[in-house]
DOBARO-693431 format. One record per residue (C-alpha): residue in three letters; y, x, z; residue number from 1. Coordinates in nm, 2 decimals. Example, Ala and Ser with C-alpha at 12.3 -4.5 7.8 and 13.67 -1.06 7.14 Angstrom:
REM DOBARO-693431
<rec kero="Ala" py="-0.45" px="1.23" pz="0.78" kemi="1"/>
<rec kero="Ser" py="-0.11" px="1.37" pz="0.71" kemi="2"/>
***
This chain:
REM DOBARO-693431
<rec kero="Met" py="8.25" px="9.60" pz="11.84" kemi="1"/>
<rec kero="Ser" py="8.04" px="9.72" pz="12.13" kemi="2"/>
<rec kero="Ala" py="7.91" px="10.01" pz="11.92" kemi="3"/>
<rec kero="Val" py="8.26" px="10.12" pz="11.84" kemi="4"/>
<rec kero="Ser" py="8.36" px="10.10" pz="12.21" kemi="5"/>
<rec kero="Asn" py="8.05" px="10.30" pz="12.31" kemi="6"/>
<rec kero="Tyr" py="8.13" px="10.56" pz="12.06" kemi="7"/>
<rec kero="Leu" py="8.49" px="10.59" pz="12.17" kemi="8"/>
<rec kero="Thr" py="8.40" px="10.61" pz="12.54" kemi="9"/>
<rec kero="Arg" py="8.11" px="10.85" pz="12.49" kemi="10"/>
<rec kero="Thr" py="8.14" px="11.16" pz="12.70" kemi="11"/>
<rec kero="Arg" py="7.95" px="11.48" pz="12.74" kemi="12"/>
<rec kero="Gly" py="7.92" px="11.46" pz="13.12" kemi="13"/>
<rec kero="Lys" py="7.67" px="11.20" pz="13.24" kemi="14"/>
<rec kero="Asn" py="7.83" px="11.09" pz="13.57" kemi="15"/>
<rec kero="Ser" py="8.18" px="11.24" pz="13.53" kemi="16"/>
<rec kero="Leu" py="8.40" px="11.39" pz="13.26" kemi="17"/>
<rec kero="His" py="8.30" px="11.73" pz="13.15" kemi="18"/>
<rec kero="Val" py="8.57" px="12.00" pz="13.10" kemi="19"/>
<rec kero="Thr" py="8.52" px="11.97" pz="12.72" kemi="20"/>
<rec kero="Asp" py="8.58" px="11.59" pz="12.75" kemi="21"/>
<rec kero="Met" py="8.91" px="11.66" pz="12.93" kemi="22"/>
<rec kero="Leu" py="9.02" px="11.91" pz="12.67" kemi="23"/>
<rec kero="Thr" py="8.92" px="11.67" pz="12.39" kemi="24"/>
<rec kero="Tyr" py="9.12" px="11.38" pz="12.53" kemi="25"/>
<rec kero="Leu" py="9.42" px="11.62" pz="12.60" kemi="26"/>
<rec kero="Tyr" py="9.41" px="11.75" pz="12.24" kemi="27"/>
<rec kero="Leu" py="9.38" px="11.40" pz="12.09" kemi="28"/>
<rec kero="Ser" py="9.66" px="11.27" pz="12.31" kemi="29"/>
<rec kero="Leu" py="9.89" px="11.55" pz="12.22" kemi="30"/>
<rec kero="Gly" py="9.81" px="11.50" pz="11.85" kemi="31"/>
<rec kero="Thr" py="9.88" px="11.13" pz="11.87" kemi="32"/>
<rec kero="Ile" py="10.22" px="11.19" pz="12.05" kemi="33"/>
<rec kero="Ile" py="10.32" px="11.46" pz="11.79" kemi="34"/>
<rec kero="Met" py="10.22" px="11.24" pz="11.49" kemi="35"/>
<rec kero="Phe" py="10.35" px="10.90" pz="11.61" kemi="36"/>
<rec kero="Gly" py="10.61" px="11.00" pz="11.86" kemi="37"/>
<rec kero="Pro" py="10.89" px="11.05" pz="11.60" kemi="38"/>
<rec kero="Val" py="10.80" px="10.73" pz="11.42" kemi="39"/>
<rec kero="Leu" py="10.81" px="10.54" pz="11.75" kemi="40"/>
<rec kero="Trp" py="11.15" px="10.69" pz="11.84" kemi="41"/>
<rec kero="Leu" py="11.28" px="10.60" pz="11.49" kemi="42"/>
<rec kero="Ile" py="11.17" px="10.23" pz="11.53" kemi="43"/>
<rec kero="Ile" py="11.31" px="10.19" pz="11.88" kemi="44"/>
<rec kero="Ser" py="11.63" px="10.38" pz="11.79" kemi="45"/>
<rec kero="Ser" py="11.69" px="10.14" pz="11.50" kemi="46"/>
<rec kero="Phe" py="11.78" px="9.87" pz="11.76" kemi="47"/>
<rec kero="Lys" py="12.04" px="10.09" pz="11.94" kemi="48"/>
<rec kero="Ser" py="12.41" px="10.06" pz="11.90" kemi="49"/>
<rec kero="Ser" py="12.62" px="10.33" pz="11.74" kemi="50"/>
<rec kero="Gly" py="12.72" px="10.47" pz="12.08" kemi="51"/>
<rec kero="Glu" py="12.37" px="10.45" pz="12.22" kemi="52"/>
<rec kero="Val" py="12.23" px="10.65" pz="11.93" kemi="53"/>
<rec kero="Val" py="12.45" px="10.95" pz="12.00" kemi="54"/>
<rec kero="Lys" py="12.44" px="10.92" pz="12.38" kemi="55"/>
<rec kero="Phe" py="12.34" px="11.24" pz="12.56" kemi="56"/>
<rec kero="Pro" py="12.10" px="11.27" pz="12.73" kemi="57"/>
<rec kero="Pro" py="11.92" px="11.04" pz="12.49" kemi="58"/>
<rec kero="Arg" py="11.73" px="10.74" pz="12.63" kemi="59"/>
<rec kero="Leu" py="11.41" px="10.59" pz="12.47" kemi="60"/>
<rec kero="Leu" py="11.49" px="10.22" pz="12.50" kemi="61"/>
<rec kero="Pro" py="11.78" px="10.04" pz="12.34" kemi="62"/>
<rec kero="Tyr" py="12.01" px="9.96" pz="12.63" kemi="63"/>
<rec kero="Gln" py="12.31" px="9.73" pz="12.59" kemi="64"/>
<rec kero="Gln" py="12.59" px="9.67" pz="12.83" kemi="65"/>
<rec kero="Glu" py="12.60" px="9.32" pz="12.97" kemi="66"/>
<rec kero="Met" py="12.90" px="9.10" pz="12.89" kemi="67"/>
<rec kero="Val" py="13.05" px="8.81" pz="13.08" kemi="68"/>
<rec kero="Thr" py="13.28" px="8.53" pz="12.97" kemi="69"/>
<rec kero="Ile" py="13.56" px="8.47" pz="13.21" kemi="70"/>
<rec kero="Glu" py="13.81" px="8.19" pz="13.19" kemi="71"/>
<rec kero="Gly" py="14.15" px="8.30" pz="13.07" kemi="72"/>
<rec kero="Tyr" py="14.02" px="8.58" pz="12.85" kemi="73"/>
<rec kero="Asp" py="13.94" px="8.53" pz="12.48" kemi="74"/>
<rec kero="Glu" py="13.67" px="8.79" pz="12.45" kemi="75"/>
<rec kero="Pro" py="13.37" px="8.86" pz="12.67" kemi="76"/>
<rec kero="Leu" py="13.43" px="9.14" pz="12.92" kemi="77"/>
<rec kero="Pro" py="13.19" px="9.43" pz="13.00" kemi="78"/>
<rec kero="Leu" py="13.03" px="9.43" pz="13.34" kemi="79"/>
<rec kero="Phe" py="13.04" px="9.74" pz="13.57" kemi="80"/>
<rec kero="Asn" py="12.90" px="9.82" pz="13.92" kemi="81"/>
<rec kero="Ala" py="13.22" px="9.95" pz="14.08" kemi="82"/>
<rec kero="Thr" py="13.24" px="10.16" pz="14.40" kemi="83"/>
<rec kero="Leu" py="13.55" px="10.06" pz="14.59" kemi="84"/>
<rec kero="Glu" py="13.75" px="10.26" pz="14.84" kemi="85"/>
<rec kero="Asp" py="13.56" px="10.12" pz="15.14" kemi="86"/>
<rec kero="Gly" py="13.24" px="10.24" pz="14.99" kemi="87"/>
<rec kero="Ser" py="13.11" px="9.90" pz="14.89" kemi="88"/>
<rec kero="Val" py="12.97" px="9.83" pz="14.54" kemi="89"/>
<rec kero="Arg" py="13.07" px="9.52" pz="14.35" kemi="90"/>
<rec kero="Gln" py="12.99" px="9.39" pz="14.01" kemi="91"/>
<rec kero="Leu" py="13.32" px="9.35" pz="13.83" kemi="92"/>
<rec kero="Ala" py="13.43" px="9.29" pz="13.47" kemi="93"/>
<rec kero="Gln" py="13.67" px="9.54" pz="13.30" kemi="94"/>
<rec kero="Val" py="13.99" px="9.39" pz="13.16" kemi="95"/>
<rec kero="Arg" py="14.14" px="9.72" pz="13.03" kemi="96"/>
<rec kero="Arg" py="14.13" px="10.09" pz="13.08" kemi="97"/>
<rec kero="Ile" py="14.45" px="10.29" pz="13.12" kemi="98"/>
<rec kero="Gly" py="14.40" px="10.67" pz="13.13" kemi="99"/>
<rec kero="Leu" py="14.16" px="10.76" pz="13.41" kemi="100"/>
<rec kero="Glu" py="14.20" px="10.41" pz="13.57" kemi="101"/>
<rec kero="Ser" py="14.00" px="10.10" pz="13.50" kemi="102"/>
<rec kero="Gln" py="14.14" px="9.76" pz="13.57" kemi="103"/>
<rec kero="Leu" py="13.87" px="9.51" pz="13.67" kemi="104"/>
<rec kero="Val" py="13.84" px="9.16" pz="13.79" kemi="105"/>
<rec kero="Asp" py="13.58" px="8.97" pz="13.99" kemi="106"/>
<rec kero="Pro" py="13.41" px="8.71" pz="13.76" kemi="107"/>
<rec kero="Ala" py="13.42" px="8.46" pz="14.06" kemi="108"/>
<rec kero="Asn" py="13.79" px="8.53" pz="14.13" kemi="109"/>
<rec kero="Pro" py="13.96" px="8.65" pz="13.81" kemi="110"/>
<rec kero="Glu" py="14.31" px="8.62" pz="13.95" kemi="111"/>
<rec kero="Glu" py="14.31" px="8.95" pz="14.13" kemi="112"/>
<rec kero="Ile" py="14.32" px="9.28" pz="13.94" kemi="113"/>
<rec kero="Ile" py="14.12" px="9.56" pz="14.11" kemi="114"/>
<rec kero="Lys" py="14.20" px="9.92" pz="14.01" kemi="115"/>
<rec kero="Val" py="13.91" px="10.17" pz="14.02" kemi="116"/>
<rec kero="Pro" py="13.89" px="10.53" pz="13.89" kemi="117"/>
<rec kero="Ile" py="13.67" px="10.54" pz="13.58" kemi="118"/>
<rec kero="Asp" py="13.42" px="10.78" pz="13.74" kemi="119"/>
<rec kero="Gln" py="13.36" px="10.53" pz="14.02" kemi="120"/>
<rec kero="Arg" py="13.20" px="10.27" pz="13.79" kemi="121"/>
<rec kero="Glu" py="12.87" px="10.24" pz="13.62" kemi="122"/>
<rec kero="Pro" py="12.79" px="10.00" pz="13.33" kemi="123"/>
<rec kero="Val" py="12.55" px="9.72" pz="13.40" kemi="124"/>
<rec kero="Glu" py="12.29" px="9.75" pz="13.12" kemi="125"/>
<rec kero="Gln" py="11.98" px="9.57" pz="13.00" kemi="126"/>
<rec kero="Val" py="11.72" px="9.65" pz="12.73" kemi="127"/>
<rec kero="Val" py="11.80" px="9.45" pz="12.42" kemi="128"/>
<rec kero="Phe" py="11.61" px="9.46" pz="12.09" kemi="129"/>
<rec kero="Ser" py="11.89" px="9.33" pz="11.86" kemi="130"/>
<rec kero="Leu" py="11.86" px="9.28" pz="11.49" kemi="131"/>
<rec kero="Ala" py="12.24" px="9.34" pz="11.44" kemi="132"/>
<rec kero="Asn" py="12.18" px="9.68" pz="11.28" kemi="133"/>
<rec kero="Tyr" py="11.94" px="9.54" pz="11.02" kemi="134"/>
<rec kero="Gln" py="12.17" px="9.25" pz="10.94" kemi="135"/>
<rec kero="Glu" py="12.48" px="9.48" pz="10.91" kemi="136"/>
<rec kero="Gly" py="12.28" px="9.73" pz="10.71" kemi="137"/>
<rec kero="Ile" py="12.16" px="9.48" pz="10.46" kemi="138"/>
<rec kero="Gln" py="12.50" px="9.33" pz="10.42" kemi="139"/>
<rec kero="Ser" py="12.68" px="9.67" pz="10.39" kemi="140"/>
<rec kero="Phe" py="12.51" px="9.79" pz="10.07" kemi="141"/>
<rec kero="Asn" py="12.32" px="9.64" pz="9.78" kemi="142"/>
<rec kero="Phe" py="11.98" px="9.64" pz="9.95" kemi="143"/>
<rec kero="Ala" py="11.81" px="9.40" pz="9.71" kemi="144"/>
<rec kero="Arg" py="11.92" px="9.60" pz="9.40" kemi="145"/>
<rec kero="Tyr" py="11.82" px="9.93" pz="9.55" kemi="146"/>
<rec kero="Leu" py="11.49" px="9.78" pz="9.66" kemi="147"/>
<rec kero="Trp" py="11.42" px="9.66" pz="9.31" kemi="148"/>
<rec kero="Asn" py="11.50" px="10.00" pz="9.16" kemi="149"/>
<rec kero="Ser" py="11.27" px="10.17" pz="9.40" kemi="150"/>
<rec kero="Val" py="10.99" px="9.93" pz="9.34" kemi="151"/>
<rec kero="Phe" py="11.03" px="9.95" pz="8.96" kemi="152"/>
<rec kero="Val" py="11.05" px="10.34" pz="8.96" kemi="153"/>
<rec kero="Thr" py="10.75" px="10.37" pz="9.19" kemi="154"/>
<rec kero="Val" py="10.53" px="10.12" pz="9.01" kemi="155"/>
<rec kero="Met" py="10.60" px="10.25" pz="8.66" kemi="156"/>
<rec kero="Ala" py="10.59" px="10.62" pz="8.76" kemi="157"/>
<rec kero="Thr" py="10.26" px="10.56" pz="8.94" kemi="158"/>
<rec kero="Ile" py="10.10" px="10.39" pz="8.64" kemi="159"/>
<rec kero="Leu" py="10.22" px="10.66" pz="8.41" kemi="160"/>
<rec kero="Thr" py="10.10" px="10.93" pz="8.65" kemi="161"/>
<rec kero="Leu" py="9.75" px="10.78" pz="8.67" kemi="162"/>
<rec kero="Leu" py="9.73" px="10.74" pz="8.29" kemi="163"/>
<rec kero="Val" py="9.85" px="11.09" pz="8.20" kemi="164"/>
<rec kero="Asn" py="9.66" px="11.28" pz="8.47" kemi="165"/>
<rec kero="Ser" py="9.34" px="11.09" pz="8.41" kemi="166"/>
<rec kero="Met" py="9.35" px="11.16" pz="8.04" kemi="167"/>
<rec kero="Ala" py="9.41" px="11.53" pz="8.11" kemi="168"/>
<rec kero="Ala" py="9.14" px="11.54" pz="8.37" kemi="169"/>
<rec kero="Phe" py="8.89" px="11.37" pz="8.13" kemi="170"/>
<rec kero="Ala" py="8.96" px="11.63" pz="7.86" kemi="171"/>
<rec kero="Leu" py="8.93" px="11.92" pz="8.10" kemi="172"/>
<rec kero="Ser" py="8.61" px="11.80" pz="8.26" kemi="173"/>
<rec kero="Lys" py="8.41" px="11.64" pz="7.98" kemi="174"/>
<rec kero="Tyr" py="8.52" px="11.82" pz="7.66" kemi="175"/>
<rec kero="Lys" py="8.40" px="12.18" pz="7.59" kemi="176"/>
<rec kero="Phe" py="8.65" px="12.38" pz="7.40" kemi="177"/>
<rec kero="Arg" py="8.77" px="12.74" pz="7.40" kemi="178"/>
<rec kero="Gly" py="9.04" px="12.81" pz="7.66" kemi="179"/>
<rec kero="Arg" py="8.96" px="12.50" pz="7.87" kemi="180"/>
<rec kero="Asn" py="8.93" px="12.70" pz="8.20" kemi="181"/>
<rec kero="Thr" py="9.24" px="12.90" pz="8.10" kemi="182"/>
<rec kero="Ile" py="9.45" px="12.59" pz="8.05" kemi="183"/>
<rec kero="Phe" py="9.32" px="12.45" pz="8.38" kemi="184"/>
<rec kero="Ile" py="9.41" px="12.77" pz="8.57" kemi="185"/>
<rec kero="Ile" py="9.76" px="12.79" pz="8.42" kemi="186"/>
<rec kero="Met" py="9.81" px="12.42" pz="8.51" kemi="187"/>
<rec kero="Ile" py="9.70" px="12.48" pz="8.87" kemi="188"/>
<rec kero="Ser" py="9.92" px="12.79" pz="8.90" kemi="189"/>
<rec kero="Thr" py="10.23" px="12.58" pz="8.84" kemi="190"/>
<rec kero="Leu" py="10.18" px="12.46" pz="9.20" kemi="191"/>
<rec kero="Met" py="10.33" px="12.80" pz="9.31" kemi="192"/>
<rec kero="Val" py="10.65" px="12.74" pz="9.12" kemi="193"/>
<rec kero="Pro" py="10.92" px="12.60" pz="9.35" kemi="194"/>
<rec kero="Ile" py="11.06" px="12.26" pz="9.24" kemi="195"/>
<rec kero="Ser" py="11.42" px="12.40" pz="9.27" kemi="196"/>
<rec kero="Val" py="11.34" px="12.65" pz="8.99" kemi="197"/>
<rec kero="Ile" py="11.27" px="12.38" pz="8.73" kemi="198"/>
<rec kero="Leu" py="11.53" px="12.12" pz="8.83" kemi="199"/>
<rec kero="Val" py="11.80" px="12.26" pz="8.60" kemi="200"/>
<rec kero="Pro" py="11.58" px="12.30" pz="8.29" kemi="201"/>
<rec kero="Ile" py="11.45" px="11.94" pz="8.34" kemi="202"/>
<rec kero="Phe" py="11.80" px="11.81" pz="8.39" kemi="203"/>
<rec kero="Leu" py="11.92" px="11.97" pz="8.07" kemi="204"/>
<rec kero="Val" py="11.62" px="11.83" pz="7.87" kemi="205"/>
<rec kero="Ile" py="11.67" px="11.47" pz="7.99" kemi="206"/>
<rec kero="Thr" py="12.04" px="11.51" pz="7.92" kemi="207"/>
<rec kero="Gln" py="11.97" px="11.61" pz="7.56" kemi="208"/>
<rec kero="Val" py="11.74" px="11.32" pz="7.50" kemi="209"/>
<rec kero="Gly" py="11.99" px="11.07" pz="7.66" kemi="210"/>
<rec kero="Trp" py="11.80" px="10.99" pz="7.97" kemi="211"/>
<rec kero="Asn" py="12.06" px="11.10" pz="8.21" kemi="212"/>
<rec kero="Asn" py="12.18" px="10.82" pz="8.45" kemi="213"/>
<rec kero="Thr" py="11.88" px="10.60" pz="8.36" kemi="214"/>
<rec kero="Leu" py="11.57" px="10.50" pz="8.55" kemi="215"/>
<rec kero="Ile" py="11.35" px="10.64" pz="8.28" kemi="216"/>
<rec kero="Gly" py="11.50" px="10.98" pz="8.35" kemi="217"/>
<rec kero="Ile" py="11.35" px="10.95" pz="8.70" kemi="218"/>
<rec kero="Ile" py="11.01" px="10.82" pz="8.59" kemi="219"/>
<rec kero="Val" py="10.90" px="11.04" pz="8.30" kemi="220"/>
<rec kero="Pro" py="10.96" px="11.40" pz="8.42" kemi="221"/>
<rec kero="Gly" py="10.72" px="11.38" pz="8.71" kemi="222"/>
<rec kero="Ala" py="10.44" px="11.19" pz="8.53" kemi="223"/>
<rec kero="Ala" py="10.20" px="11.49" pz="8.49" kemi="224"/>
<rec kero="Thr" py="10.13" px="11.66" pz="8.82" kemi="225"/>
<rec kero="Pro" py="9.89" px="11.96" pz="8.87" kemi="226"/>
<rec kero="Thr" py="9.77" px="11.81" pz="9.19" kemi="227"/>
<rec kero="Gly" py="9.67" px="11.49" pz="9.02" kemi="228"/>
<rec kero="Val" py="9.49" px="11.67" pz="8.74" kemi="229"/>
<rec kero="Phe" py="9.30" px="11.88" pz="8.99" kemi="230"/>
<rec kero="Leu" py="9.19" px="11.59" pz="9.20" kemi="231"/>
<rec kero="Leu" py="9.07" px="11.38" pz="8.90" kemi="232"/>
<rec kero="Arg" py="8.91" px="11.67" pz="8.72" kemi="233"/>
<rec kero="Gln" py="8.71" px="11.78" pz="9.02" kemi="234"/>
<rec kero="Tyr" py="8.59" px="11.42" pz="9.07" kemi="235"/>
<rec kero="Met" py="8.51" px="11.36" pz="8.71" kemi="236"/>
<rec kero="Leu" py="8.29" px="11.67" pz="8.71" kemi="237"/>
<rec kero="Thr" py="8.05" px="11.47" pz="8.94" kemi="238"/>
<rec kero="Ile" py="8.01" px="11.20" pz="8.67" kemi="239"/>
<rec kero="Pro" py="7.68" px="11.27" pz="8.48" kemi="240"/>
<rec kero="Asp" py="7.73" px="11.39" pz="8.12" kemi="241"/>
<rec kero="Glu" py="7.43" px="11.18" pz="8.02" kemi="242"/>
<rec kero="Leu" py="7.63" px="10.86" pz="8.07" kemi="243"/>
<rec kero="Ile" py="7.88" px="10.98" pz="7.81" kemi="244"/>
<rec kero="Asp" py="7.62" px="11.10" pz="7.57" kemi="245"/>
<rec kero="Ser" py="7.44" px="10.76" pz="7.59" kemi="246"/>
<rec kero="Ala" py="7.76" px="10.58" pz="7.52" kemi="247"/>
<rec kero="Arg" py="7.83" px="10.80" pz="7.22" kemi="248"/>
<rec kero="Ile" py="7.48" px="10.74" pz="7.09" kemi="249"/>
<rec kero="Asp" py="7.55" px="10.36" pz="7.12" kemi="250"/>
<rec kero="Gly" py="7.86" px="10.41" pz="6.91" kemi="251"/>
<rec kero="Ala" py="8.12" px="10.39" pz="7.17" kemi="252"/>
<rec kero="Ser" py="8.45" px="10.55" pz="7.09" kemi="253"/>
<rec kero="Glu" py="8.62" px="10.81" pz="7.31" kemi="254"/>
<rec kero="Trp" py="8.88" px="10.56" pz="7.42" kemi="255"/>
<rec kero="Arg" py="8.61" px="10.31" pz="7.52" kemi="256"/>
<rec kero="Ile" py="8.42" px="10.58" pz="7.71" kemi="257"/>
<rec kero="Tyr" py="8.74" px="10.67" pz="7.89" kemi="258"/>
<rec kero="Leu" py="8.84" px="10.31" pz="7.97" kemi="259"/>
<rec kero="Gln" py="8.50" px="10.15" pz="8.05" kemi="260"/>
<rec kero="Ile" py="8.31" px="10.44" pz="8.19" kemi="261"/>
<rec kero="Ile" py="8.53" px="10.72" pz="8.32" kemi="262"/>
<rec kero="Leu" py="8.81" px="10.52" pz="8.49" kemi="263"/>
<rec kero="Pro" py="8.58" px="10.27" pz="8.67" kemi="264"/>
<rec kero="Leu" py="8.36" px="10.55" pz="8.81" kemi="265"/>
<rec kero="Ala" py="8.67" px="10.76" pz="8.91" kemi="266"/>
<rec kero="Arg" py="8.82" px="10.47" pz="9.10" kemi="267"/>
<rec kero="Pro" py="8.81" px="10.64" pz="9.45" kemi="268"/>
<rec kero="Ala" py="8.99" px="10.95" pz="9.32" kemi="269"/>
<rec kero="Leu" py="9.24" px="10.73" pz="9.13" kemi="270"/>
<rec kero="Ala" py="9.31" px="10.54" pz="9.45" kemi="271"/>
<rec kero="Val" py="9.38" px="10.87" pz="9.63" kemi="272"/>
<rec kero="Leu" py="9.62" px="10.98" pz="9.35" kemi="273"/>
<rec kero="Met" py="9.78" px="10.64" pz="9.36" kemi="274"/>
<rec kero="Ile" py="9.86" px="10.67" pz="9.73" kemi="275"/>
<rec kero="Phe" py="10.00" px="11.02" pz="9.68" kemi="276"/>
<rec kero="Ser" py="10.21" px="10.91" pz="9.38" kemi="277"/>
<rec kero="Ile" py="10.35" px="10.61" pz="9.56" kemi="278"/>
<rec kero="Met" py="10.45" px="10.82" pz="9.85" kemi="279"/>
<rec kero="Trp" py="10.60" px="11.09" pz="9.63" kemi="280"/>
<rec kero="Arg" py="10.80" px="10.85" pz="9.42" kemi="281"/>
<rec kero="Trp" py="10.91" px="10.62" pz="9.70" kemi="282"/>
<rec kero="Asn" py="11.04" px="10.90" pz="9.92" kemi="283"/>
<rec kero="Asp" py="11.19" px="11.11" pz="9.64" kemi="284"/>
<rec kero="Phe" py="11.56" px="11.18" pz="9.70" kemi="285"/>
<rec kero="Leu" py="11.66" px="11.50" pz="9.53" kemi="286"/>
<rec kero="Trp" py="11.57" px="11.42" pz="9.17" kemi="287"/>
<rec kero="Pro" py="11.72" px="11.07" pz="9.17" kemi="288"/>
<rec kero="Lys" py="12.03" px="11.21" pz="9.34" kemi="289"/>
<rec kero="Ile" py="12.07" px="11.46" pz="9.06" kemi="290"/>
<rec kero="Val" py="12.00" px="11.22" pz="8.77" kemi="291"/>
<rec kero="Leu" py="12.18" px="10.91" pz="8.89" kemi="292"/>
<rec kero="Thr" py="12.56" px="10.87" pz="8.94" kemi="293"/>
<rec kero="Gln" py="12.59" px="10.49" pz="8.90" kemi="294"/>
<rec kero="Ser" py="12.54" px="10.31" pz="9.22" kemi="295"/>
<rec kero="Glu" py="12.37" px="10.01" pz="9.06" kemi="296"/>
<rec kero="Leu" py="12.08" px="10.24" pz="8.96" kemi="297"/>
<rec kero="Phe" py="12.04" px="10.40" pz="9.30" kemi="298"/>
<rec kero="Thr" py="11.70" px="10.38" pz="9.47" kemi="299"/>
<rec kero="Leu" py="11.67" px="10.31" pz="9.84" kemi="300"/>
<rec kero="Gln" py="11.66" px="10.67" pz="9.95" kemi="301"/>
<rec kero="Val" py="11.97" px="10.76" pz="9.75" kemi="302"/>
<rec kero="Gly" py="12.14" px="10.44" pz="9.86" kemi="303"/>
<rec kero="Leu" py="12.11" px="10.54" pz="10.23" kemi="304"/>
<rec kero="Gln" py="12.37" px="10.80" pz="10.17" kemi="305"/>
<rec kero="Thr" py="12.63" px="10.53" pz="10.15" kemi="306"/>
<rec kero="Phe" py="12.63" px="10.52" pz="10.53" kemi="307"/>
<rec kero="Gln" py="12.75" px="10.88" pz="10.54" kemi="308"/>
<rec kero="Ser" py="13.11" px="10.98" pz="10.47" kemi="309"/>
<rec kero="Asp" py="13.31" px="11.30" pz="10.51" kemi="310"/>
<rec kero="Leu" py="13.42" px="11.19" pz="10.86" kemi="311"/>
<rec kero="Thr" py="13.16" px="10.96" pz="11.00" kemi="312"/>
<rec kero="Ile" py="12.78" px="10.90" pz="10.98" kemi="313"/>
<rec kero="Gln" py="12.66" px="10.56" pz="11.07" kemi="314"/>
<rec kero="Trp" py="12.33" px="10.67" pz="11.23" kemi="315"/>
<rec kero="His" py="12.25" px="10.33" pz="11.37" kemi="316"/>
<rec kero="Leu" py="12.25" px="10.17" pz="11.02" kemi="317"/>
<rec kero="Ile" py="12.07" px="10.47" pz="10.87" kemi="318"/>
<rec kero="Leu" py="11.79" px="10.44" pz="11.12" kemi="319"/>
<rec kero="Ala" py="11.75" px="10.06" pz="11.07" kemi="320"/>
<rec kero="Met" py="11.75" px="10.09" pz="10.69" kemi="321"/>
<rec kero="Thr" py="11.50" px="10.38" pz="10.71" kemi="322"/>
<rec kero="Val" py="11.26" px="10.16" pz="10.90" kemi="323"/>
<rec kero="Leu" py="11.29" px="9.90" pz="10.63" kemi="324"/>
<rec kero="Thr" py="11.22" px="10.16" pz="10.36" kemi="325"/>
<rec kero="Met" py="10.91" px="10.27" pz="10.55" kemi="326"/>
<rec kero="Leu" py="10.75" px="9.92" pz="10.56" kemi="327"/>
<rec kero="Pro" py="10.63" px="9.90" pz="10.19" kemi="328"/>
<rec kero="Ile" py="10.48" px="10.25" pz="10.19" kemi="329"/>
<rec kero="Thr" py="10.31" px="10.17" pz="10.52" kemi="330"/>
<rec kero="Phe" py="10.15" px="9.85" pz="10.39" kemi="331"/>
<rec kero="Val" py="10.03" px="10.03" pz="10.07" kemi="332"/>
<rec kero="Phe" py="9.88" px="10.31" pz="10.28" kemi="333"/>
<rec kero="Ala" py="9.70" px="10.07" pz="10.51" kemi="334"/>
<rec kero="Phe" py="9.56" px="9.88" pz="10.21" kemi="335"/>
<rec kero="Leu" py="9.43" px="10.18" pz="10.03" kemi="336"/>
<rec kero="Gln" py="9.35" px="10.43" pz="10.31" kemi="337"/>
<rec kero="Lys" py="8.98" px="10.34" pz="10.30" kemi="338"/>
<rec kero="Tyr" py="8.97" px="10.51" pz="9.96" kemi="339"/>
<rec kero="Ile" py="9.12" px="10.84" pz="10.09" kemi="340"/>
<rec kero="Thr" py="8.82" px="10.97" pz="10.28" kemi="341"/>
<rec kero="Thr" py="8.58" px="10.87" pz="10.00" kemi="342"/>
<rec kero="Gly" py="8.79" px="11.02" pz="9.72" kemi="343"/>
<rec kero="Ile" py="8.87" px="11.35" pz="9.90" kemi="344"/>
<rec kero="Ala" py="8.52" px="11.39" pz="10.04" kemi="345"/>
<rec kero="Thr" py="8.36" px="11.36" pz="9.69" kemi="346"/>
<rec kero="Thr" py="8.63" px="11.56" pz="9.51" kemi="347"/>
<rec kero="Gly" py="8.49" px="11.90" pz="9.42" kemi="348"/>
<rec kero="Met" py="8.12" px="11.81" pz="9.45" kemi="349"/>
<rec kero="Lys" py="7.91" px="11.89" pz="9.15" kemi="350"/>
***
């Protein structure tokens, strides 16, 4: 722990901070704010009320107006700091508002109605991290069903992606045949094709085979990715061919070589591709939105649109449910992130 602390606090200047130390800390601080600032704002805003979310100018913390229960009134009344005609400021509870006039009462003496212009009062607020948005959001739409659909699609698509891409990468890295490099170049060149160009042809294909409005129609079309093939192929090139030749001499079949030699040795690259695939599939919105029309098949990302209508957008619920959808992908990334550096650093070495 002390070694990590010494490394983090190490500076170029001996007795004071050098100008390069200041620039480094400034650069790192700005990078941290740019990267994590929006996420922090999202999490904090998920606790805000609907009015507080759209309030301008925006405020960072979730403020909520204090309420007071007064005898003779069925519902709690909102508290205000009201400026009276004599210039004094009193904490009063609002009974009703009529036009530009607010009718208030003193909680200690609720008999008397005090009339104050609305611009002469300020709400009494406090910071409250309420879970009401999360409770209402979960109850407002079929969260459990959408969560299951997202988990099922992500897991099955990731398994299929790892299987298909690893087999393609194994063939392109360890088998010598005519046109191998040409096939690889053509495959990589598809990265330059915008996704919007192929959406219609893919939709027509899955409609013809009867996969429209099914989860399999979301899973299968994106199974083979040029990025995944490239990552795995470049990593498999670092595996010595002598291991494969020795296995063949011992009588191992190609499937056994693939399963017992190639896949275990390519584990870091597979972990990187697994993280990428989980993030792609979990956050995918456009393709499931095109394929699915039945609400019981919606994934979480598509289900969030239920909080948006032609006239209103329930931003406070969207923010709360977005935070919930972020949690699984965050845990997966935290669990597998140690493989990212190893997998990417060794990809491309030969």
